[in-house]
N, C-alpha and C positions, 0 to 999 in steps of 0.2 A: 486349690479348693479348701485346704485346711484353714487358710486365713479367713475365708468367708465364714466357715463354720465357727471359728474362734470368736469372730466379731458378733455373730448372731447369738452364740452361746453366752458370751459375757454380757451383752446388753440384756438379754432375756433373764439371765440369772440375777443381774443387778436389780432389774425392775421387780422381779419376784421377791428377792431378799428384802429390799427396802420397804415395799408395800406390805408384805406379810409381817415384817418386823414391827412396823409402826402400828398396824392393826392389833397385833398381839400385845404390844406394850400398852396401848391405850385401853383396850377392852379387858386385858388380863389383869389389870390393876384391881378391878372390882372383885374378881375371883380371888386373887391373892389377899386382898383386904379382908374378905369374908373368912377365908381359911386361916388367916393369922390373927383372928380375934379383933379386928378393927384397929390394929396397931399401924398407924399411917406411916410413921418413920421407917419401921421395919418393912412394910409393904413397898414403899418407894425404893428402899435399898435393894430388896430382893428383885423387884421388877427391873431395875437398872442392870443388875448383875445378869439376870436372864437375857436381857436385850444384848448386852455385850457378848455373852457366851454364844448367843444365837448368831451374831454377826461373825464372830471368830470361827465358829464351826463352819458356817457357810463359806467364808473366805478360804479357809484351809481346804475344804472339800472341793471347792471350785478349782483351786490351784492344782490339787492332786489329780483331778479328773482331766485337766489339760495335759498333764504329763503322761497320762496313759492313753491318750487319743491315738488311734490308728490312722494311717494315711487314707484319705478319701479320694476316690477316683471318679465318681459321677454324682449327679444330683440326687439320685435315690439314696446313695450312701451318705450324702450330706444330710438329708432330712432324717434318715434313720439314726445317724450318729447324734445329731442334735436332740432328737426326741429321747433317745436312750439316756444321754447325759443329764438332761433336764429332769427326766423322770426319776433318775436315781437321787438327785438332790432333793426333789420334792418329797419323795418317800422317806428319805433320811431325816429331813426336817420335821415331817409329820410325826414320825416315830419319836424323835427327841422331844417334840412338844408334849406328846401324851406322857412320856416318861417324866417330864418336869411336873406335869399336873399330878401324877401319882406320887412323886416325892413330896410335893407340897401337902397333899392329903395325908400321906404317911406321917409327916412332921406334925401336922395338926392333931392327928389321932394320938400320936405319941405324947404330945403336950397335954392333951386332955386326960390321958391315963395317969398322969402324975398328980 
């Protein structure tokens, strides 16, 4: 049963990671551009770094979660495990996204105070 859970988990995590990453990269550019004073080169640089960091965190967390997975005995355990693992990744990524926004706003405010 664990192999079924791994496949479902990896496919779902991949879809979530790629879709959310592309949406944040595309739409976040305008936010970063505004926060960094319309500096397009710096905005593109920061946006690419954030995307790479997002993918690395997601890849590492996904691999770590696979290593901590308990043995699954039935279908209820399968669904419960998958939901728990995916929920942890989504929460972690949501928190890290808002932390990134806070850092960008902090950097903008620090730049404006000088």
